[in-house]
ZAVOTI-159670 format. One record per residue (C-alpha): residue number from 1; x, y, z; residue in one letter. Coordinates in steps of 0.25 Angstrom, whole numbers, padded with zeros to 4 digits. Example, Ala and Ser with C-alpha at 12.3 -4.5 7.8 and 13.67 -1.06 7.14 Angstrom:
<sites>
+-----+-------+-------+-------+------+
!  nr !     u !     v !     w ! rest !
+-----+-------+-------+-------+------+
!   1 !  0049 ! -0018 !  0031 !    A !
!   2 !  0055 ! -0004 !  0029 !    S !
+-----+-------+-------+-------+------+
</sites>
This chain:
<sites>
+-----+-------+-------+-------+------+
!  nr !     u !     v !     w ! rest !
+-----+-------+-------+-------+------+
!   1 !  0000 ! -0001 !  0001 !    M !
!   2 !  0011 !  0009 !  0003 !    L !
!   3 !  0023 !  0010 ! -0007 !    A !
!   4 !  0032 !  0018 !  0001 !    T !
!   5 !  0037 !  0022 !  0015 !    T !
!   6 !  0031 !  0036 !  0017 !    R !
!   7 !  0034 !  0045 !  0029 !    N !
!   8 !  0025 !  0057 !  0029 !    L !
!   9 !  0030 !  0063 !  0041 !    Q !
!  10 !  0042 !  0071 !  0032 !    S !
!  11 !  0030 !  0076 !  0024 !    Q !
!  12 !  0021 !  0086 !  0032 !    P !
!  13 !  0014 !  0089 !  0017 !    S !
!  14 !  0011 !  0076 !  0014 !    D !
!  15 !  0007 !  0072 !  0029 !    I !
!  16 ! -0003 !  0085 !  0027 !    R !
!  17 ! -0009 !  0080 !  0014 !    Q !
!  18 ! -0010 !  0066 !  0017 !    L !
!  19 ! -0018 !  0070 !  0029 !    R !
!  20 ! -0028 !  0080 !  0020 !    A !
!  21 ! -0030 !  0067 !  0010 !    Q !
!  22 ! -0032 !  0057 !  0022 !    F !
!  23 ! -0043 !  0066 !  0028 !    L !
!  24 ! -0050 !  0070 !  0015 !    A !
!  25 ! -0051 !  0055 !  0011 !    A !
!  26 ! -0058 !  0052 !  0025 !    K !
!  27 ! -0068 !  0066 !  0025 !    R !
!  28 ! -0070 !  0065 !  0008 !    D !
!  29 ! -0071 !  0050 !  0007 !    Q !
!  30 ! -0075 !  0048 !  0021 !    K !
!  31 ! -0065 !  0036 !  0022 !    L !
!  32 ! -0059 !  0029 !  0035 !    R !
!  33 ! -0044 !  0031 !  0037 !    N !
!  34 ! -0039 !  0021 !  0032 !    R !
!  35 ! -0046 !  0021 !  0020 !    D !
!  36 ! -0043 !  0038 !  0018 !    A !
!  37 ! -0029 !  0033 !  0021 !    A !
!  38 ! -0030 !  0023 !  0008 !    A !
!  39 ! -0036 !  0031 !  0000 !    A !
!  40 ! -0026 !  0043 !  0000 !    I !
!  41 ! -0015 !  0031 ! -0003 !    G !
!  42 ! -0009 !  0031 !  0013 !    V !
!  43 ! -0010 !  0022 !  0025 !    S !
!  44 ! -0019 !  0025 !  0034 !    E !
!  45 ! -0007 !  0027 !  0045 !    G !
!  46 ! -0001 !  0039 !  0035 !    E !
!  47 ! -0015 !  0045 !  0034 !    A !
!  48 ! -0016 !  0046 !  0051 !    L !
!  49 ! -0002 !  0050 !  0053 !    A !
!  50 ! -0004 !  0062 !  0043 !    A !
!  51 ! -0015 !  0065 !  0053 !    C !
!  52 ! -0006 !  0066 !  0065 !    V !
!  53 ! -0007 !  0080 !  0071 !    G !
!  54 ! -0021 !  0082 !  0067 !    A !
!  55 ! -0031 !  0070 !  0067 !    E !
!  56 ! -0020 !  0059 !  0073 !    A !
!  57 ! -0010 !  0060 !  0084 !    I !
!  58 !  0003 !  0052 !  0081 !    R !
!  59 !  0005 !  0042 !  0093 !    L !
!  60 !  0020 !  0038 !  0098 !    L !
!  61 !  0023 !  0025 !  0093 !    P !
!  62 !  0023 !  0019 !  0106 !    R !
!  63 !  0012 !  0009 !  0102 !    F !
!  64 !  0013 ! -0001 !  0113 !    V !
!  65 !  0011 !  0010 !  0124 !    E !
!  66 !  0000 !  0016 !  0119 !    I !
!  67 ! -0007 !  0004 !  0115 !    F !
!  68 ! -0007 !  0000 !  0130 !    E !
!  69 ! -0013 !  0013 !  0133 !    E !
!  70 ! -0026 !  0009 !  0122 !    V !
!  71 ! -0033 !  0002 !  0135 !    P !
!  72 ! -0036 !  0015 !  0141 !    Q !
!  73 ! -0045 !  0019 !  0130 !    L !
!  74 ! -0056 !  0009 !  0134 !    G !
!  75 ! -0065 !  0004 !  0124 !    A !
!  76 ! -0060 !  0008 !  0110 !    V !
!  77 ! -0061 !  0002 !  0097 !    M !
!  78 ! -0049 ! -0006 !  0091 !    A !
!  79 ! -0046 ! -0006 !  0076 !    L !
!  80 ! -0037 ! -0016 !  0069 !    T !
!  81 ! -0038 ! -0017 !  0053 !    R !
!  82 ! -0029 ! -0024 !  0042 !    N !
!  83 ! -0033 ! -0019 !  0027 !    D !
!  84 ! -0046 ! -0028 !  0026 !    N !
!  85 ! -0052 ! -0029 !  0040 !    V !
!  86 ! -0055 ! -0021 !  0052 !    V !
!  87 ! -0056 ! -0025 !  0068 !    H !
!  88 ! -0062 ! -0016 !  0076 !    E !
!  89 ! -0065 ! -0019 !  0092 !    K !
!  90 ! -0071 ! -0010 !  0103 !    D !
!  91 ! -0066 ! -0013 !  0118 !    G !
!  92 ! -0054 ! -0010 !  0125 !    S !
!  93 ! -0040 ! -0013 !  0124 !    Y !
!  94 ! -0036 ! -0023 !  0136 !    E !
!  95 ! -0027 ! -0033 !  0141 !    K !
!  96 ! -0015 ! -0025 !  0131 !    M !
!  97 ! -0001 ! -0033 !  0133 !    S !
!  98 !  0013 ! -0030 !  0125 !    H !
!  99 !  0025 ! -0037 !  0121 !    N !
! 100 !  0033 ! -0030 !  0114 !    G !
! 101 !  0027 ! -0025 !  0102 !    Q !
! 102 !  0016 ! -0034 !  0102 !    V !
! 103 !  0003 ! -0031 !  0112 !    G !
! 104 ! -0010 ! -0038 !  0114 !    L !
! 105 ! -0024 ! -0032 !  0119 !    A !
! 106 ! -0032 ! -0043 !  0124 !    L !
! 107 ! -0044 ! -0037 !  0129 !    G !
! 108 ! -0058 ! -0042 !  0127 !    E !
! 109 ! -0062 ! -0034 !  0114 !    A !
! 110 ! -0048 ! -0029 !  0110 !    I !
! 111 ! -0039 ! -0038 !  0106 !    D !
! 112 ! -0027 ! -0037 !  0099 !    L !
! 113 ! -0013 ! -0041 !  0096 !    R !
! 114 ! -0004 ! -0029 !  0094 !    I !
! 115 !  0008 ! -0028 !  0086 !    F !
! 116 !  0016 ! -0015 !  0088 !    Y !
! 117 !  0027 ! -0017 !  0081 !    K !
! 118 !  0019 ! -0014 !  0068 !    Q !
! 119 !  0015 ! -0001 !  0073 !    W !
! 120 !  0020 !  0011 !  0068 !    H !
! 121 !  0009 !  0023 !  0069 !    F !
! 122 ! -0001 !  0028 !  0080 !    G !
! 123 ! -0010 !  0038 !  0081 !    C !
! 124 ! -0022 !  0044 !  0088 !    A !
! 125 ! -0033 !  0047 !  0079 !    V !
! 126 ! -0044 !  0059 !  0082 !    I !
! 127 ! -0052 !  0062 !  0071 !    E !
! 128 ! -0067 !  0065 !  0070 !    E !
! 129 ! -0077 !  0055 !  0064 !    I !
! 130 ! -0091 !  0055 !  0060 !    S !
! 131 ! -0102 !  0046 !  0063 !    R !
! 132 ! -0117 !  0047 !  0061 !    G !
! 133 ! -0114 !  0062 !  0058 !    G !
! 134 ! -0108 !  0064 !  0071 !    E !
! 135 ! -0094 !  0067 !  0072 !    T !
! 136 ! -0084 !  0064 !  0083 !    S !
! 137 ! -0069 !  0062 !  0087 !    L !
! 138 ! -0063 !  0047 !  0085 !    Q !
! 139 ! -0051 !  0043 !  0091 !    K !
! 140 ! -0042 !  0033 !  0089 !    S !
! 141 ! -0028 !  0026 !  0089 !    L !
! 142 ! -0023 !  0021 !  0077 !    Q !
! 143 ! -0010 !  0014 !  0075 !    F !
! 144 ! -0004 !  0012 !  0061 !    Y !
! 145 !  0008 !  0002 !  0056 !    D !
! 146 !  0020 !  0005 !  0047 !    L !
! 147 !  0012 !  0006 !  0035 !    H !
! 148 !  0002 !  0015 !  0040 !    G !
! 149 ! -0008 !  0003 !  0041 !    E !
! 150 ! -0018 !  0003 !  0053 !    A !
! 151 ! -0013 ! -0005 !  0066 !    V !
! 152 ! -0023 ! -0004 !  0074 !    H !
! 153 ! -0034 !  0007 !  0079 !    K !
! 154 ! -0040 !  0011 !  0093 !    V !
! 155 ! -0054 !  0020 !  0092 !    F !
! 156 ! -0058 !  0027 !  0104 !    L !
! 157 ! -0074 !  0024 !  0105 !    R !
! 158 ! -0084 !  0036 !  0112 !    E !
! 159 ! -0083 !  0026 !  0125 !    H !
! 160 ! -0067 !  0026 !  0125 !    S !
! 161 ! -0059 !  0033 !  0133 !    N !
! 162 ! -0054 !  0045 !  0126 !    H !
! 163 ! -0045 !  0052 !  0137 !    A !
! 164 ! -0037 !  0040 !  0139 !    A !
! 165 ! -0036 !  0041 !  0123 !    F !
! 166 ! -0032 !  0055 !  0123 !    D !
! 167 ! -0022 !  0052 !  0134 !    A !
! 168 ! -0015 !  0041 !  0127 !    L !
! 169 ! -0013 !  0049 !  0114 !    V !
! 170 ! -0008 !  0060 !  0123 !    A !
! 171 !  0002 !  0052 !  0129 !    R !
! 172 !  0007 !  0046 !  0115 !    W !
! 173 !  0005 !  0056 !  0105 !    R !
! 174 !  0017 !  0058 !  0099 !    D !
! 175 !  0024 !  0071 !  0101 !    P !
! 176 !  0026 !  0074 !  0086 !    E !
! 177 !  0014 !  0073 !  0080 !    Q !
! 178 !  0020 !  0073 !  0066 !    L !
! 179 !  0010 !  0066 !  0055 !    P !
! 180 !  0014 !  0057 !  0045 !    G !
! 181 !  0020 !  0041 !  0046 !    I !
! 182 !  0030 !  0033 !  0039 !    T !
! 183 !  0024 !  0021 !  0032 !    V !
! 184 !  0031 !  0010 !  0025 !    E !
! 185 !  0024 !  0002 !  0015 !    P !
! 186 !  0016 ! -0012 !  0018 !    L !
! 187 !  0024 ! -0023 !  0013 !    P !
! 188 !  0020 ! -0031 !  0002 !    P !
! 189 !  0012 ! -0044 !  0006 !    A !
! 190 !  0020 ! -0056 !  0010 !    A !
! 191 !  0023 ! -0066 ! -0001 !    I !
! 192 !  0023 ! -0081 !  0005 !    D !
! 193 !  0036 ! -0089 !  0003 !    K !
! 194 !  0032 ! -0101 ! -0007 !    P !
! 195 !  0026 ! -0112 ! -0001 !    D !
! 196 !  0036 ! -0123 ! -0005 !    A !
! 197 !  0045 ! -0113 !  0004 !    E !
! 198 !  0037 ! -0117 !  0017 !    I !
! 199 !  0039 ! -0130 !  0024 !    D !
! 200 !  0023 ! -0134 !  0023 !    G !
! 201 !  0024 ! -0146 !  0031 !    D !
! 202 !  0032 ! -0140 !  0042 !    S !
! 203 !  0023 ! -0128 !  0043 !    F !
! 204 !  0010 ! -0137 !  0043 !    R !
! 205 !  0015 ! -0144 !  0054 !    T !
! 206 !  0018 ! -0132 !  0063 !    A !
! 207 !  0006 ! -0127 !  0058 !    W !
! 208 ! -0001 ! -0140 !  0064 !    S !
! 209 !  0008 ! -0139 !  0077 !    N !
! 210 !  0003 ! -0124 !  0080 !    L !
! 211 ! -0002 ! -0125 !  0095 !    S !
! 212 ! -0007 ! -0109 !  0096 !    D !
! 213 ! -0012 ! -0100 !  0085 !    T !
! 214 ! -0002 ! -0089 !  0089 !    H !
! 215 !  0009 ! -0099 !  0083 !    Q !
! 216 !  0003 ! -0096 !  0069 !    F !
! 217 !  0011 ! -0084 !  0068 !    Y !
! 218 !  0025 ! -0091 !  0071 !    G !
! 219 !  0019 ! -0103 !  0060 !    L !
! 220 !  0019 ! -0092 !  0050 !    L !
! 221 !  0033 ! -0086 !  0053 !    R !
! 222 !  0040 ! -0099 !  0055 !    D !
! 223 !  0036 ! -0104 !  0041 !    F !
! 224 !  0035 ! -0090 !  0035 !    G !
! 225 !  0022 ! -0091 !  0029 !    V !
! 226 !  0011 ! -0081 !  0028 !    S !
! 227 ! -0002 ! -0085 !  0035 !    R !
! 228 ! -0009 ! -0087 !  0020 !    I !
! 229 !  0003 ! -0096 !  0017 !    Q !
! 230 !  0001 ! -0102 !  0030 !    A !
! 231 ! -0013 ! -0107 !  0026 !    L !
! 232 ! -0008 ! -0111 !  0013 !    R !
! 233 !  0001 ! -0122 !  0020 !    L !
! 234 ! -0007 ! -0125 !  0034 !    A !
! 235 ! -0011 ! -0140 !  0035 !    P !
! 236 ! -0024 ! -0140 !  0028 !    P !
! 237 ! -0032 ! -0145 !  0039 !    Q !
! 238 ! -0029 ! -0131 !  0046 !    F !
! 239 ! -0033 ! -0120 !  0034 !    V !
! 240 ! -0045 ! -0119 !  0026 !    R !
! 241 ! -0047 ! -0108 !  0015 !    Q !
! 242 ! -0061 ! -0102 !  0016 !    V !
! 243 ! -0069 ! -0093 !  0008 !    D !
! 244 ! -0067 ! -0079 !  0010 !    N !
! 245 ! -0081 ! -0078 !  0016 !    G !
! 246 ! -0078 ! -0085 !  0028 !    A !
! 247 ! -0076 ! -0073 !  0037 !    V !
! 248 ! -0089 ! -0069 !  0034 !    R !
! 249 ! -0095 ! -0082 !  0037 !    L !
! 250 ! -0088 ! -0084 !  0050 !    I !
! 251 ! -0091 ! -0070 !  0055 !    L !
! 252 ! -0106 ! -0073 !  0051 !    D !
! 253 ! -0105 ! -0085 !  0059 !    Q !
! 254 ! -0099 ! -0080 !  0072 !    A !
! 255 ! -0111 ! -0070 !  0070 !    A !
! 256 ! -0122 ! -0079 !  0068 !    A !
! 257 ! -0116 ! -0089 !  0080 !    S !
! 258 ! -0110 ! -0078 !  0089 !    G !
! 259 ! -0097 ! -0087 !  0088 !    L !
! 260 ! -0085 ! -0080 !  0095 !    P !
! 261 ! -0075 ! -0076 !  0084 !    I !
! 262 ! -0061 ! -0068 !  0084 !    M !
! 263 ! -0058 ! -0060 !  0072 !    V !
! 264 ! -0042 ! -0055 !  0071 !    F !
! 265 ! -0038 ! -0043 !  0063 !    V !
! 266 ! -0024 ! -0039 !  0061 !    G !
! 267 ! -0013 ! -0031 !  0055 !    N !
! 268 !  0002 ! -0029 !  0057 !    R !
! 269 !  0000 ! -0024 !  0070 !    G !
! 270 ! -0013 ! -0029 !  0077 !    M !
! 271 ! -0022 ! -0038 !  0077 !    I !
! 272 ! -0035 ! -0037 !  0083 !    Q !
! 273 ! -0046 ! -0047 !  0087 !    I !
! 274 ! -0060 ! -0048 !  0090 !    H !
! 275 ! -0065 ! -0059 !  0098 !    S !
! 276 ! -0080 ! -0062 !  0100 !    G !
! 277 ! -0094 ! -0064 !  0092 !    P !
! 278 ! -0097 ! -0055 !  0080 !    V !
! 279 ! -0111 ! -0053 !  0076 !    S !
! 280 ! -0113 ! -0042 !  0066 !    N !
! 281 ! -0105 ! -0047 !  0052 !    V !
! 282 ! -0109 ! -0037 !  0041 !    K !
! 283 ! -0102 ! -0037 !  0026 !    P !
! 284 ! -0103 ! -0024 !  0020 !    M !
! 285 ! -0096 ! -0024 !  0006 !    G !
! 286 ! -0083 ! -0031 !  0007 !    P !
! 287 ! -0082 ! -0027 !  0023 !    W !
! 288 ! -0087 ! -0039 !  0032 !    L !
! 289 ! -0089 ! -0033 !  0046 !    N !
! 290 ! -0092 ! -0037 !  0059 !    V !
! 291 ! -0099 ! -0024 !  0065 !    L !
! 292 ! -0102 ! -0029 !  0081 !    D !
! 293 ! -0101 ! -0020 !  0092 !    T !
! 294 ! -0085 ! -0021 !  0098 !    G !
! 295 ! -0080 ! -0028 !  0087 !    F !
! 296 ! -0080 ! -0023 !  0070 !    N !
! 297 ! -0074 ! -0029 !  0059 !    L !
! 298 ! -0073 ! -0025 !  0044 !    H !
! 299 ! -0066 ! -0036 !  0035 !    L !
! 300 ! -0065 ! -0033 !  0020 !    R !
! 301 ! -0071 ! -0049 !  0014 !    E !
! 302 ! -0066 ! -0044 ! -0001 !    D !
! 303 ! -0051 ! -0043 !  0004 !    K !
! 304 ! -0050 ! -0057 !  0011 !    I !
! 305 ! -0042 ! -0067 !  0001 !    A !
! 306 ! -0042 ! -0079 !  0009 !    S !
! 307 ! -0049 ! -0085 !  0021 !    S !
! 308 ! -0045 ! -0098 !  0030 !    W !
! 309 ! -0049 ! -0105 !  0041 !    V !
! 310 ! -0037 ! -0110 !  0049 !    V !
! 311 ! -0034 ! -0118 !  0061 !    S !
! 312 ! -0023 ! -0118 !  0069 !    K !
! 313 ! -0019 ! -0129 !  0080 !    P !
! 314 ! -0017 ! -0124 !  0094 !    T !
! 315 ! -0017 ! -0130 !  0107 !    S !
! 316 ! -0032 ! -0126 !  0110 !    D !
! 317 ! -0035 ! -0134 !  0097 !    G !
! 318 ! -0036 ! -0128 !  0082 !    E !
! 319 ! -0039 ! -0114 !  0081 !    V !
! 320 ! -0047 ! -0110 !  0068 !    T !
! 321 ! -0046 ! -0096 !  0062 !    S !
! 322 ! -0053 ! -0088 !  0048 !    L !
! 323 ! -0041 ! -0081 !  0043 !    E !
! 324 ! -0043 ! -0070 !  0032 !    L !
! 325 ! -0032 ! -0065 !  0022 !    F !
! 326 ! -0031 ! -0054 !  0012 !    D !
! 327 ! -0025 ! -0056 ! -0003 !    A !
! 328 ! -0012 ! -0054 !  0002 !    D !
! 329 ! -0011 ! -0064 !  0014 !    G !
! 330 ! -0015 ! -0055 !  0025 !    G !
! 331 ! -0022 ! -0058 !  0036 !    T !
! 332 ! -0038 ! -0049 !  0035 !    I !
! 333 ! -0042 ! -0057 !  0048 !    A !
! 334 ! -0043 ! -0070 !  0057 !    M !
! 335 ! -0055 ! -0075 !  0065 !    L !
! 336 ! -0056 ! -0087 !  0075 !    F !
! 337 ! -0065 ! -0090 !  0084 !    G !
! 338 ! -0065 ! -0084 !  0100 !    V !
! 339 ! -0054 ! -0093 !  0107 !    R !
! 340 ! -0045 ! -0091 !  0119 !    K !
! 341 ! -0033 ! -0098 !  0119 !    Q !
! 342 ! -0033 ! -0111 !  0127 !    G !
! 343 ! -0048 ! -0114 !  0121 !    Q !
! 344 ! -0051 ! -0120 !  0108 !    P !
! 345 ! -0058 ! -0112 !  0098 !    E !
! 346 ! -0073 ! -0112 !  0096 !    L !
! 347 ! -0079 ! -0124 !  0089 !    P !
! 348 ! -0088 ! -0114 !  0082 !    A !
! 349 ! -0078 ! -0106 !  0077 !    W !
! 350 ! -0071 ! -0117 !  0071 !    R !
! 351 ! -0082 ! -0123 !  0065 !    A !
! 352 ! -0086 ! -0110 !  0057 !    A !
! 353 ! -0073 ! -0108 !  0053 !    A !
! 354 ! -0071 ! -0122 !  0048 !    M !
! 355 ! -0085 ! -0121 !  0040 !    N !
! 356 ! -0080 ! -0108 !  0032 !    L !
! 357 ! -0082 ! -0111 !  0016 !    P !
! 358 ! -0069 ! -0116 !  0011 !    L !
! 359 ! -0063 ! -0106 !  0000 !    L !
! 360 ! -0069 ! -0114 ! -0013 !    P !
! 361 ! -0055 ! -0117 ! -0019 !    S !
! 362 ! -0051 ! -0123 ! -0004 !    A !
! 363 ! -0064 ! -0131 ! -0004 !    A !
! 364 ! -0062 ! -0137 ! -0018 !    E !
! 365 ! -0048 ! -0141 ! -0013 !    A !
! 366 ! -0051 ! -0149 ! -0002 !    Q !
! 367 ! -0064 ! -0155 ! -0011 !    A !
+-----+-------+-------+-------+------+
</sites>
């Protein structure tokens, strides 16, 4: 997306022009920040950084320390997204812990896996929004990676602790409110090494010997394979490629039955998880939406290039997931049945996942 490294901090006139173009795109085309930035050919992070000194307040890059104070904001909305899905959860940041540049938030509502090494720019945004003919101030904390892509956002609600927000921003405000950031080009999509260079028998044995789902990342690293390549090479009893309408089917089934599920959405710097039931599933054009109190999901069904039902052995029995990928092999989202460590997965979830219709070509191969 971004062809060259850009440093707009040294070009004040360019920054002023960028901010004007960004605000005009938002106003005239009624676009959200991400779409307005794309409309003028920059990343969202660049557009927000151009607003430092006006709508945005640059924060010091002390991201762990800043996030340790987010629980003081009370009930807020947490937003994590990638190119093809947006995950929004209402709740409080609780049970936070950090180990170096990796963090956890294990609250009942807001459940996060945080990778601060990927974070590059943070700001507080205070902007006017109009809803139902009424104008109000919207306050948020927003964080971006080195490519200008959004990592995570925290939006205050009316009932949030606004005084704590103001104090946090004052404490972590960068003394030099210089607009603009340096961004680097997005890396090209990784190219898998040829399957023939992978020790397939050893890989399948290692998969069969997994005892915890978290070991799967080490398995990929040890054999130098991507997730999609791993699914192609997996022991066949552990993977099924299913129709790309599977996610709509599974959400509809969960809504109809009350089956509690887990929905994982992530990017380079954050994974956000919903655990619980879903009820209000609404397709709207290319978007498949969950519009529940406390949880919203917006997923581009047309961007799903492949869908897989995946089983991984654990000491608690097999754990089953529905995994969605885009055309570059990037993970869009993963769905599981609600499960706690030390417990087997819900039989109703496994049955629902295993009964999803196979991709026609996969069904023909099994016939």
